[in-house]
gemmi code that builds the backbone of each chain (N, CA, C; Angstrom):
import gemmi

chains = {
    "A": [
        ("GLN", (120.299, 89.936, 70.882), (120.293, 89.367, 72.240), (121.736, 89.027, 72.643)),
        ("LYS", (122.111, 89.480, 73.855), (123.441, 89.153, 74.342), (123.534, 87.667, 74.632)),
        ("GLU", (124.744, 87.125, 74.473), (124.951, 85.708, 74.769), (124.772, 85.410, 76.252)),
        ("VAL", (125.152, 86.369, 77.087), (125.075, 86.172, 78.539), (124.424, 87.415, 79.149)),
        ("GLU", (123.410, 87.210, 79.957), (122.716, 88.318, 80.613), (122.932, 88.230, 82.115)),
        ("GLN", (123.216, 89.391, 82.711), (123.442, 89.427, 84.152), (122.895, 90.739, 84.681)),
        ("ASP", (122.156, 90.692, 85.757), (121.603, 91.893, 86.371), (122.753, 92.712, 86.964)),
        ("PRO", (122.922, 93.975, 86.542), (124.074, 94.751, 87.018), (123.965, 95.227, 88.458)),
        ("GLY", (122.759, 95.089, 89.060), (122.591, 95.582, 90.418), (122.528, 97.105, 90.427)),
        ("PRO", (122.965, 97.791, 91.482), (123.702, 97.213, 92.609), (122.807, 96.451, 93.568)),
        ("LEU", (123.432, 95.527, 94.271), (122.760, 94.711, 95.262), (123.378, 95.021, 96.621)),
        ("SER", (122.551, 95.450, 97.554), (123.026, 95.809, 98.879), (122.382, 94.888, 99.907)),
        ("VAL", (123.211, 94.242, 100.734), (122.700, 93.304, 101.731), (123.378, 93.565, 103.067)),
        ("PRO", (122.758, 93.175, 104.169), (123.427, 93.308, 105.479), (124.420, 92.173, 105.686)),
        ("GLU", (125.431, 92.426, 106.472), (126.417, 91.396, 106.818), (125.718, 90.159, 107.366)),
        ("GLY", (126.171, 88.987, 106.899), (125.590, 87.728, 107.349), (124.487, 87.202, 106.446)),
        ("ALA", (124.031, 87.998, 105.514), (122.949, 87.578, 104.618), (123.443, 86.549, 103.614)),
        ("ILE", (122.505, 85.807, 103.052), (122.804, 84.913, 101.928), (122.564, 85.710, 100.643)),
        ("VAL", (123.558, 85.693, 99.791), (123.485, 86.444, 98.536), (123.294, 85.469, 97.383)),
        ("SER", (122.424, 85.835, 96.467), (122.196, 85.040, 95.263), (122.476, 85.904, 94.041)),
        ("LEU", (123.399, 85.453, 93.212), (123.767, 86.158, 91.989), (123.487, 85.227, 90.819)),
        ("ASN", (122.978, 85.793, 89.731), (122.497, 84.932, 88.650), (122.894, 85.433, 87.275)),
        ("CYS", (122.995, 84.493, 86.353), (123.186, 84.802, 84.934), (122.328, 83.850, 84.116)),
        ("THR", (121.859, 84.336, 82.990), (121.207, 83.474, 82.013), (121.995, 83.544, 80.716)),
        ("TYR", (121.898, 82.490, 79.928), (122.610, 82.482, 78.661), (121.723, 81.900, 77.579)),
        ("SER", (122.084, 82.188, 76.349), (121.186, 81.848, 75.243), (121.627, 80.622, 74.449)),
        ("ASN", (122.892, 80.269, 74.494), (123.408, 79.212, 73.636), (123.730, 77.967, 74.456)),
        ("SER", (123.049, 76.891, 74.154), (123.252, 75.655, 74.922), (124.620, 75.029, 74.659)),
        ("ALA", (125.390, 75.586, 73.730), (126.722, 75.051, 73.442), (127.753, 75.410, 74.507)),
        ("PHE", (127.441, 76.356, 75.388), (128.392, 76.676, 76.461), (128.628, 75.429, 77.309)),
        ("GLN", (129.897, 75.176, 77.619), (130.239, 73.959, 78.359), (130.827, 74.243, 79.742)),
        ("TYR", (131.471, 75.383, 79.911), (132.165, 75.671, 81.165), (131.630, 76.983, 81.723)),
        ("PHE", (131.520, 77.017, 83.035), (130.852, 78.141, 83.700), (131.698, 78.587, 84.875)),
        ("MET", (132.007, 79.852, 84.915), (132.888, 80.383, 85.933), (132.299, 81.629, 86.580)),
        ("TRP", (132.720, 81.863, 87.785), (132.421, 83.112, 88.483), (133.739, 83.767, 88.868)),
        ("TYR", (133.853, 85.031, 88.503), (135.005, 85.835, 88.876), (134.550, 86.946, 89.807)),
        ("ARG", (135.432, 87.326, 90.712), (135.199, 88.467, 91.598), (136.167, 89.554, 91.188)),
        ("GLN", (135.671, 90.778, 91.124), (136.515, 91.900, 90.722), (136.325, 93.055, 91.694)),
        ("TYR", (137.397, 93.373, 92.396), (137.381, 94.554, 93.250), (137.629, 95.784, 92.385)),
        ("SER", (137.258, 96.933, 92.928), (137.333, 98.173, 92.159), (138.742, 98.419, 91.627)),
        ("ARG", (138.839, 98.643, 90.337), (140.074, 98.970, 89.634), (141.131, 97.856, 89.730)),
        ("LYS", (140.651, 96.610, 89.888), (141.531, 95.447, 89.899), (141.106, 94.488, 88.800)),
        ("GLY", (141.942, 93.499, 88.514), (141.593, 92.478, 87.546), (140.663, 91.436, 88.142)),
        ("PRO", (139.916, 90.710, 87.314), (139.036, 89.652, 87.812), (139.831, 88.500, 88.433)),
        ("GLU", (139.268, 87.945, 89.494), (139.887, 86.833, 90.229), (138.921, 85.657, 90.198)),
        ("LEU", (139.396, 84.491, 89.768), (138.527, 83.325, 89.657), (138.065, 82.836, 91.028)),
        ("LEU", (136.743, 82.663, 91.152), (136.163, 82.132, 92.388), (135.760, 80.674, 92.235)),
        ("MET", (135.004, 80.385, 91.194), (134.416, 79.052, 91.039), (134.474, 78.651, 89.567)),
        ("TYR", (134.614, 77.344, 89.339), (134.691, 76.790, 87.986), (133.842, 75.526, 87.957)),
        ("THR", (132.862, 75.472, 87.074), (132.025, 74.270, 86.955), (131.858, 73.918, 85.483)),
        ("TYR", (131.591, 72.661, 85.217), (131.412, 72.242, 83.830), (130.208, 71.326, 83.632)),
        ("SER", (129.415, 71.162, 84.649), (128.250, 70.309, 84.481), (127.099, 70.880, 85.294)),
        ("SER", (125.920, 70.410, 85.021), (124.772, 70.832, 85.819), (124.932, 70.314, 87.241)),
        ("GLY", (124.401, 71.075, 88.178), (124.492, 70.674, 89.570), (125.157, 71.749, 90.402)),
        ("ASN", (125.527, 71.384, 91.609), (126.111, 72.323, 92.557), (127.568, 72.004, 92.808)),
        ("LYS", (128.340, 73.062, 93.074), (129.722, 72.905, 93.508), (129.950, 73.875, 94.650)),
        ("GLU", (130.485, 73.369, 95.729), (130.638, 74.174, 96.937), (132.111, 74.385, 97.242)),
        ("ASP", (132.442, 75.615, 97.695), (133.800, 75.918, 98.123), (133.698, 76.935, 99.246)),
        ("GLY", (133.790, 76.432, 100.469), (133.663, 77.325, 101.620), (132.295, 77.970, 101.668)),
        ("ARG", (132.255, 79.280, 101.694), (130.975, 79.997, 101.767), (130.317, 80.156, 100.405)),
        ("PHE", (130.970, 79.709, 99.362), (130.478, 79.916, 97.996), (129.934, 78.608, 97.418)),
        ("THR", (128.785, 78.711, 96.749), (128.201, 77.585, 96.027), (127.837, 78.055, 94.628)),
        ("ALA", (128.338, 77.342, 93.628), (127.982, 77.626, 92.240), (126.982, 76.573, 91.790)),
        ("GLN", (125.966, 77.022, 91.081), (124.898, 76.136, 90.621), (124.701, 76.347, 89.134)),
        ("VAL", (124.599, 75.265, 88.404), (124.385, 75.321, 86.960), (123.154, 74.503, 86.618)),
        ("ASP", (122.253, 75.100, 85.860), (121.074, 74.389, 85.347), (121.109, 74.540, 83.831)),
        ("LYS", (121.663, 73.554, 83.167), (121.820, 73.647, 81.716), (120.473, 73.600, 80.998)),
        ("SER", (119.502, 72.918, 81.573), (118.201, 72.816, 80.901), (117.510, 74.172, 80.846)),
        ("SER", (117.748, 75.002, 81.863), (117.154, 76.336, 81.897), (118.120, 77.403, 81.424)),
        ("LYS", (119.366, 77.029, 81.136), (120.418, 77.972, 80.747), (120.553, 79.060, 81.814)),
        ("TYR", (120.780, 78.616, 83.019), (120.750, 79.506, 84.184), (121.864, 79.082, 85.117)),
        ("ILE", (122.682, 80.060, 85.546), (123.727, 79.759, 86.512), (123.620, 80.719, 87.689)),
        ("SER", (124.022, 80.241, 88.851), (123.908, 81.035, 90.068), (125.156, 80.900, 90.910)),
        ("LEU", (125.392, 81.926, 91.701), (126.430, 81.894, 92.730), (125.780, 82.326, 94.035)),
        ("PHE", (125.919, 81.472, 95.054), (125.386, 81.793, 96.372), (126.556, 82.064, 97.316)),
        ("ILE", (126.413, 83.108, 98.093), (127.408, 83.442, 99.115), (126.708, 83.383, 100.465)),
        ("ARG", (127.169, 82.477, 101.328), (126.595, 82.375, 102.675), (127.374, 83.261, 103.623)),
        ("ASP", (126.696, 83.684, 104.688), (127.346, 84.478, 105.734), (128.202, 85.594, 105.097)),
        ("SER", (127.570, 86.407, 104.284), (128.296, 87.436, 103.542), (129.016, 88.401, 104.481)),
        ("GLN", (130.191, 88.828, 104.036), (131.062, 89.718, 104.799), (131.287, 91.020, 104.028)),
        ("PRO", (131.592, 92.100, 104.730), (131.908, 93.351, 104.012), (133.020, 93.174, 102.987)),
        ("SER", (133.954, 92.260, 103.259), (135.046, 92.018, 102.307), (134.570, 91.348, 101.022)),
        ("ASP", (133.326, 90.859, 101.006), (132.757, 90.289, 99.779), (132.252, 91.382, 98.838)),
        ("SER", (132.256, 92.612, 99.297), (131.777, 93.728, 98.463), (132.680, 93.873, 97.247)),
        ("ALA", (132.109, 93.662, 96.080), (132.872, 93.639, 94.827), (131.877, 93.482, 93.684)),
        ("THR", (132.405, 93.442, 92.470), (131.587, 93.083, 91.313), (131.810, 91.609, 91.007)),
        ("TYR", (130.716, 90.895, 90.798), (130.788, 89.464, 90.505), (130.398, 89.242, 89.045)),
        ("LEU", (131.307, 88.622, 88.325), (131.141, 88.414, 86.889), (130.947, 86.931, 86.611)),
        ("CYS", (129.906, 86.582, 85.881), (129.829, 85.232, 85.374), (130.580, 85.198, 84.039)),
        ("ALA", (131.196, 84.081, 83.750), (131.958, 83.929, 82.519), (131.712, 82.530, 81.974)),
        ("LEU", (131.411, 82.441, 80.700), (131.078, 81.164, 80.081), (132.055, 80.884, 78.941)),
        ("ASN", (132.196, 79.596, 78.658), (133.206, 79.161, 77.698), (132.602, 78.045, 76.845)),
        ("TYR", (132.763, 78.165, 75.532), (132.259, 77.118, 74.651), (133.140, 75.872, 74.659)),
        ("GLY", (134.321, 75.971, 75.236), (135.260, 74.880, 75.105), (135.923, 74.951, 73.746)),
        ("GLY", (136.553, 73.896, 73.327), (137.217, 73.902, 72.031), (138.567, 74.569, 72.096)),
        ("ALA", (139.065, 74.979, 70.962), (140.456, 75.410, 70.858), (140.737, 76.743, 71.554)),
        ("THR", (139.789, 77.670, 71.513), (140.117, 79.026, 71.933), (140.194, 79.202, 73.442)),
        ("ASN", (139.321, 78.549, 74.172), (139.206, 78.806, 75.613), (138.851, 80.260, 75.880)),
        ("LYS", (138.051, 80.866, 74.979), (137.677, 82.262, 75.106), (136.497, 82.400, 76.066)),
        ("LEU", (136.563, 83.380, 76.949), (135.500, 83.603, 77.923), (134.535, 84.667, 77.423)),
        ("ILE", (133.247, 84.411, 77.620), (132.194, 85.380, 77.359), (131.648, 85.794, 78.721)),
        ("PHE", (131.762, 87.083, 79.041), (131.401, 87.575, 80.361), (130.017, 88.196, 80.375)),
        ("GLY", (129.359, 88.110, 81.543), (128.212, 88.945, 81.803), (128.689, 90.347, 82.158)),
        ("THR", (127.727, 91.248, 82.374), (128.092, 92.641, 82.666), (128.632, 92.809, 84.083)),
        ("GLY", (128.367, 91.808, 84.956), (128.800, 91.918, 86.340), (127.695, 92.479, 87.221)),
        ("THR", (127.629, 91.987, 88.451), (126.699, 92.500, 89.465), (127.506, 93.108, 90.594)),
        ("LEU", (127.240, 94.377, 90.885), (127.930, 95.069, 91.973), (127.249, 94.743, 93.297)),
        ("LEU", (127.986, 94.148, 94.207), (127.481, 93.736, 95.516), (128.102, 94.592, 96.605)),
        ("ALA", (127.258, 95.090, 97.501), (127.725, 95.830, 98.675), (127.182, 95.122, 99.904)),
        ("VAL", (128.063, 94.683, 100.800), (127.666, 94.043, 102.047), (127.881, 95.056, 103.154)),
        ("GLN", (126.776, 95.454, 103.763), (126.818, 96.509, 104.780), (127.117, 95.932, 106.164)),
        ("PRO", (128.118, 96.480, 106.866), (128.440, 95.963, 108.215), (127.340, 96.304, 109.220)),
    ],
    "B": [
        ("ASP", (155.279, 86.949, 94.060), (154.071, 86.575, 93.337), (154.395, 86.423, 91.863)),
        ("THR", (153.982, 85.330, 91.236), (154.317, 85.092, 89.837), (153.055, 85.095, 88.990)),
        ("GLY", (152.120, 85.956, 89.284), (150.900, 86.083, 88.513), (151.146, 86.851, 87.238)),
        ("VAL", (150.063, 87.200, 86.554), (150.132, 87.977, 85.326), (150.456, 89.423, 85.690)),
        ("SER", (151.453, 89.970, 85.030), (151.926, 91.314, 85.335), (151.669, 92.241, 84.150)),
        ("GLN", (151.140, 93.430, 84.423), (150.854, 94.382, 83.358), (151.484, 95.728, 83.668)),
        ("ASP", (151.917, 96.404, 82.596), (152.584, 97.689, 82.764), (152.318, 98.581, 81.542)),
        ("PRO", (152.030, 99.876, 81.711), (151.812, 100.537, 82.990), (150.427, 100.229, 83.538)),
        ("ARG", (150.207, 100.530, 84.787), (148.881, 100.321, 85.364), (147.913, 101.414, 84.967)),
        ("HIS", (148.426, 102.593, 84.767), (147.598, 103.715, 84.366), (148.318, 104.519, 83.296)),
        ("LYS", (147.544, 104.975, 82.310), (148.122, 105.794, 81.255), (147.093, 106.837, 80.853)),
        ("ILE", (147.517, 108.107, 80.879), (146.680, 109.189, 80.359), (147.378, 109.708, 79.118)),
        ("THR", (146.654, 109.780, 78.029), (147.258, 110.220, 76.787), (146.321, 111.169, 76.050)),
        ("LYS", (146.906, 111.964, 75.197), (146.083, 112.866, 74.391), (145.592, 112.139, 73.155)),
        ("ARG", (144.417, 112.531, 72.723), (143.836, 111.950, 71.526), (144.816, 112.061, 70.356)),
        ("GLY", (144.960, 110.973, 69.645), (145.858, 110.967, 68.498), (147.236, 110.393, 68.784)),
        ("GLN", (147.581, 110.267, 70.063), (148.881, 109.691, 70.418), (148.805, 108.169, 70.374)),
        ("ASN", (149.973, 107.550, 70.306), (150.063, 106.083, 70.356), (150.395, 105.649, 71.783)),
        ("VAL", (149.869, 104.523, 72.190), (150.195, 103.967, 73.494), (150.509, 102.486, 73.343)),
        ("THR", (151.332, 101.988, 74.245), (151.691, 100.569, 74.240), (151.603, 100.020, 75.647)),
        ("PHE", (150.970, 98.866, 75.778), (150.876, 98.163, 77.050), (151.671, 96.856, 76.951)),
        ("ARG", (152.266, 96.484, 78.084), (153.035, 95.243, 78.131), (152.389, 94.277, 79.100)),
        ("CYS", (152.458, 92.998, 78.776), (151.939, 91.944, 79.643), (152.973, 90.829, 79.769)),
        ("ASP", (153.245, 90.448, 81.000), (154.069, 89.271, 81.273), (153.182, 88.195, 81.881)),
        ("PRO", (152.962, 87.085, 81.170), (152.050, 86.053, 81.667), (152.711, 85.201, 82.749)),
        ("ILE", (151.930, 84.316, 83.333), (152.465, 83.300, 84.232), (153.436, 82.452, 83.419)),
        ("SER", (154.593, 82.176, 83.977), (155.728, 81.710, 83.184), (155.460, 80.421, 82.400)),
        ("GLU", (154.715, 79.482, 82.942), (154.528, 78.226, 82.219), (153.331, 78.247, 81.276)),
        ("HIS", (152.620, 79.372, 81.217), (151.419, 79.457, 80.380), (151.779, 79.770, 78.935)),
        ("ASN", (151.243, 78.972, 78.005), (151.528, 79.224, 76.605), (150.416, 80.000, 75.905)),
        ("ARG", (149.304, 80.193, 76.581), (148.219, 81.004, 76.011), (148.218, 82.377, 76.681)),
        ("LEU", (148.009, 83.395, 75.878), (147.943, 84.767, 76.395), (146.782, 85.472, 75.703)),
        ("TYR", (145.981, 86.170, 76.497), (144.767, 86.807, 76.005), (144.791, 88.303, 76.334)),
        ("TRP", (144.154, 89.077, 75.484), (143.878, 90.479, 75.781), (142.365, 90.673, 75.771)),
        ("TYR", (141.893, 91.373, 76.806), (140.486, 91.751, 76.928), (140.417, 93.261, 77.161)),
        ("ARG", (139.264, 93.832, 76.861), (139.010, 95.233, 77.158), (137.752, 95.331, 78.013)),
        ("GLN", (137.797, 96.201, 79.015), (136.658, 96.367, 79.915), (136.367, 97.846, 80.090)),
        ("THR", (135.143, 98.242, 79.780), (134.703, 99.611, 80.026), (133.821, 99.635, 81.267)),
        ("LEU", (133.609, 100.820, 81.813), (132.874, 100.960, 83.070), (131.481, 100.345, 82.972)),
        ("GLY", (131.155, 99.519, 83.950), (129.824, 98.936, 83.998), (129.616, 97.752, 83.076)),
        ("GLN", (130.689, 97.303, 82.435), (130.594, 96.170, 81.513), (131.572, 95.075, 81.915)),
        ("GLY", (131.284, 93.864, 81.471), (132.243, 92.792, 81.664), (133.360, 92.877, 80.636)),
        ("PRO", (134.461, 92.177, 80.886), (135.551, 92.174, 79.910), (135.098, 91.595, 78.562)),
        ("GLU", (135.637, 92.165, 77.494), (135.342, 91.681, 76.139), (136.637, 91.191, 75.502)),
        ("PHE", (136.555, 90.035, 74.896), (137.712, 89.416, 74.266), (138.206, 90.264, 73.097)),
        ("LEU", (139.529, 90.444, 73.033), (140.144, 91.142, 71.897), (140.932, 90.191, 71.007)),
        ("THR", (141.851, 89.425, 71.618), (142.712, 88.562, 70.835), (143.399, 87.562, 71.755)),
        ("TYR", (143.946, 86.489, 71.158), (144.744, 85.589, 71.973), (145.886, 84.985, 71.162)),
        ("PHE", (146.914, 84.600, 71.873), (148.102, 83.970, 71.307), (148.278, 82.590, 71.922)),
        ("GLN", (148.758, 81.683, 71.107), (149.298, 80.448, 71.630), (150.765, 80.444, 71.234)),
        ("ASN", (151.603, 80.479, 72.253), (153.029, 80.735, 72.035), (153.148, 82.067, 71.287)),
        ("GLU", (153.854, 82.120, 70.176), (154.017, 83.412, 69.487), (152.967, 83.648, 68.410)),
        ("ALA", (152.122, 82.670, 68.155), (151.138, 82.785, 67.082), (149.849, 83.445, 67.574)),
        ("GLN", (149.408, 84.476, 66.857), (148.136, 85.122, 67.161), (147.055, 84.353, 66.424)),
        ("LEU", (146.199, 83.658, 67.167), (145.282, 82.704, 66.559), (143.872, 83.235, 66.340)),
        ("GLU", (143.496, 84.269, 67.062), (142.150, 84.804, 66.874), (142.136, 86.273, 67.238)),
        ("LYS", (141.400, 87.051, 66.451), (141.214, 88.477, 66.735), (139.733, 88.795, 66.667)),
        ("SER", (139.254, 89.528, 67.654), (137.866, 89.966, 67.664), (137.668, 91.096, 66.652)),
        ("ARG", (136.427, 91.236, 66.195), (136.125, 92.372, 65.314), (136.241, 93.700, 66.066)),
        ("LEU", (136.325, 93.624, 67.404), (136.541, 94.833, 68.206), (137.943, 95.395, 67.985)),
        ("LEU", (138.837, 94.554, 67.520), (140.230, 94.951, 67.350), (140.380, 95.624, 65.985)),
        ("SER", (140.202, 96.957, 65.996), (140.300, 97.680, 64.730), (141.742, 97.703, 64.243)),
        ("ASP", (141.959, 98.244, 63.036), (143.311, 98.256, 62.485), (144.222, 99.224, 63.212)),
        ("ARG", (143.704, 100.004, 64.153), (144.569, 100.853, 64.973), (145.211, 100.067, 66.117)),
        ("PHE", (144.720, 98.871, 66.338), (145.223, 98.022, 67.424), (146.136, 96.943, 66.840)),
        ("SER", (147.255, 96.734, 67.508), (148.101, 95.619, 67.106), (148.689, 94.975, 68.351)),
        ("ALA", (148.715, 93.669, 68.351), (149.265, 92.906, 69.469), (150.335, 91.981, 68.942)),
        ("GLU", (151.362, 91.812, 69.767), (152.462, 90.929, 69.395), (152.886, 90.106, 70.606)),
        ("ARG", (153.447, 88.985, 70.315), (154.057, 88.142, 71.353), (155.280, 87.504, 70.700)),
        ("PRO", (156.319, 88.299, 70.520), (157.414, 87.913, 69.617), (158.145, 86.623, 69.974)),
        ("LYS", (158.341, 86.320, 71.204), (159.092, 85.119, 71.569), (158.233, 84.159, 72.383)),
        ("GLY", (156.947, 84.341, 72.312), (156.062, 83.444, 73.044), (156.086, 83.651, 74.536)),
        ("SER", (156.645, 84.791, 74.972), (156.647, 85.056, 76.417), (155.789, 86.286, 76.681)),
        ("PHE", (156.390, 87.477, 76.821), (155.600, 88.675, 77.069), (154.874, 89.100, 75.794)),
        ("SER", (153.896, 89.966, 75.983), (153.127, 90.478, 74.843), (152.987, 91.994, 74.965)),
        ("THR", (152.823, 92.646, 73.839), (152.512, 94.070, 73.825), (151.231, 94.305, 73.040)),
        ("LEU", (150.479, 95.293, 73.494), (149.281, 95.755, 72.801), (149.476, 97.234, 72.517)),
        ("GLU", (149.510, 97.588, 71.234), (149.695, 98.969, 70.847), (148.406, 99.517, 70.254)),
        ("ILE", (148.076, 100.719, 70.661), (146.939, 101.432, 70.072), (147.491, 102.677, 69.391)),
        ("GLN", (147.251, 102.782, 68.107), (147.713, 103.948, 67.358), (146.586, 104.964, 67.220)),
        ("ARG", (146.977, 106.229, 67.161), (146.011, 107.319, 66.935), (144.821, 107.163, 67.880)),
        ("THR", (145.090, 107.177, 69.168), (144.053, 106.914, 70.155), (142.861, 107.856, 70.006)),
        ("GLU", (141.707, 107.303, 70.329), (140.443, 108.041, 70.322), (139.841, 107.974, 71.721)),
        ("GLN", (138.938, 108.907, 72.023), (138.344, 108.905, 73.365), (137.611, 107.600, 73.649)),
        ("GLY", (137.074, 106.993, 72.643), (136.384, 105.720, 72.814), (137.304, 104.568, 73.183)),
        ("ASP", (138.606, 104.792, 73.104), (139.554, 103.750, 73.506), (139.757, 103.729, 75.010)),
        ("SER", (139.243, 104.734, 75.703), (139.390, 104.776, 77.165), (138.722, 103.559, 77.778)),
        ("ALA", (139.505, 102.774, 78.503), (139.026, 101.509, 79.054), (140.145, 100.906, 79.889)),
        ("MET", (139.828, 99.766, 80.514), (140.875, 98.980, 81.145), (141.225, 97.833, 80.199)),
        ("TYR", (142.493, 97.681, 79.940), (142.960, 96.610, 79.065), (143.540, 95.513, 79.965)),
        ("LEU", (142.914, 94.365, 79.878), (143.266, 93.241, 80.735), (144.034, 92.199, 79.947)),
        ("CYS", (145.098, 91.722, 80.542), (145.833, 90.603, 79.979), (145.558, 89.375, 80.844)),
        ("ALA", (145.511, 88.230, 80.230), (145.272, 86.987, 80.954), (146.119, 85.885, 80.332)),
        ("SER", (146.339, 84.824, 81.097), (147.088, 83.711, 80.537), (146.532, 82.398, 81.046)),
        ("SER", (146.843, 81.334, 80.319), (146.414, 79.995, 80.708), (147.279, 78.978, 79.988)),
        ("LEU", (147.106, 77.730, 80.369), (147.652, 76.646, 79.575), (146.723, 76.409, 78.401)),
        ("ALA", (147.213, 75.787, 77.365), (146.383, 75.500, 76.200), (145.314, 74.480, 76.554)),
        ("GLY", (144.176, 74.532, 75.845), (143.092, 73.594, 76.071), (142.059, 74.170, 77.014)),
        ("THR", (141.083, 73.347, 77.362), (140.015, 73.788, 78.248), (139.898, 72.824, 79.411)),
        ("GLY", (139.092, 73.178, 80.360), (138.931, 72.340, 81.533), (139.529, 73.029, 82.746)),
        ("ALA", (139.326, 72.415, 83.895), (139.731, 73.052, 85.144), (141.226, 73.303, 85.194)),
        ("GLY", (141.997, 72.512, 84.494), (143.439, 72.709, 84.515), (143.910, 73.816, 83.612)),
        ("ASN", (143.008, 74.426, 82.889), (143.363, 75.462, 81.929), (142.691, 76.774, 82.279)),
        ("THR", (142.559, 77.009, 83.566), (141.915, 78.212, 84.062), (142.634, 79.447, 83.548)),
        ("ILE", (141.837, 80.463, 83.232), (142.384, 81.723, 82.754), (142.589, 82.653, 83.943)),
        ("TYR", (143.808, 83.143, 84.099), (144.167, 84.047, 85.177), (144.417, 85.440, 84.602)),
        ("PHE", (143.839, 86.444, 85.256), (143.939, 87.819, 84.776), (144.973, 88.620, 85.551)),
        ("GLY", (145.539, 89.595, 84.862), (146.367, 90.585, 85.520), (145.511, 91.684, 86.117)),
        ("GLU", (146.173, 92.691, 86.685), (145.456, 93.776, 87.345), (144.921, 94.808, 86.362)),
        ("GLY", (145.332, 94.718, 85.116), (144.805, 95.621, 84.105), (145.631, 96.885, 83.941)),
        ("SER", (145.505, 97.459, 82.760), (146.119, 98.755, 82.447), (145.002, 99.716, 82.080)),
        ("TRP", (144.877, 100.764, 82.901), (143.824, 101.748, 82.661), (144.302, 102.781, 81.658)),
        ("LEU", (143.503, 103.004, 80.625), (143.819, 104.020, 79.632), (142.758, 105.103, 79.663)),
        ("THR", (143.213, 106.339, 79.786), (142.316, 107.487, 79.666), (142.819, 108.340, 78.510)),
        ("VAL", (141.960, 108.569, 77.533), (142.301, 109.394, 76.381), (141.577, 110.733, 76.537)),
        ("VAL", (142.369, 111.804, 76.586), (141.773, 113.136, 76.804), (141.872, 113.999, 75.549)),
    ],
}
model = gemmi.Model(1)
for chain_id, residues in chains.items():
    chain = gemmi.Chain(chain_id)
    for i, (resn, *xyz) in enumerate(residues, 1):
        res = gemmi.Residue()
        res.name, res.seqid = resn, gemmi.SeqId(i, " ")
        for name, pos in zip(("N", "CA", "C"), xyz):
            atom = gemmi.Atom()
            atom.name, atom.element = name, gemmi.Element(name[0])
            atom.pos, atom.b_iso = gemmi.Position(*pos), 0.0
            res.add_atom(atom)
        chain.add_residue(res)
    model.add_chain(chain)
structure = gemmi.Structure()
structure.add_model(model)
structure.setup_entities()
């Protein structure tokens, strides 16, 4: 079983839609939860960083963590064509390494 | 822009040749990481340095791979006797030591390797 599971999509939505992206994980020892956005043939770019259960909002983006269910989500409101990218969840056990464990990524296409 | 810089961005090599990638981290970051990403997959951790010390290596890093960070600044990743299975994007990242929001990991644009 992979440590982090993420639906690879692709997910296609019309402009203005609310997008929900999700990951599940197996080890309750994960302490930090991140979402990265990756455009085609580019490096991942950090979008959101959370370390506790609950919601964190930044503009059109909301990250949600439910540690009891081992489930994390990223919501994008009023989606734009420029949001079309691969969205990667990344988890971190904390401790000395600060090593990230990534999901496979979900490819999102926002149609104008 | 003073982000993580990687060179070359693209490399095509013949099977059996050696290749070397260079990474220049964000200047104040003492941690440097290498990840590998294949098509349709998320990045996978390869190794990391704190200053010049290589502190952890993944089992993915076979003995054909070697990484160095000689003066605690830039790093190189060398792949010897390349195989077609080495074709991937090699990502470098950097951060401050420790964890938490102040120790966010920032990635470079990646170096694409194609082994033919």
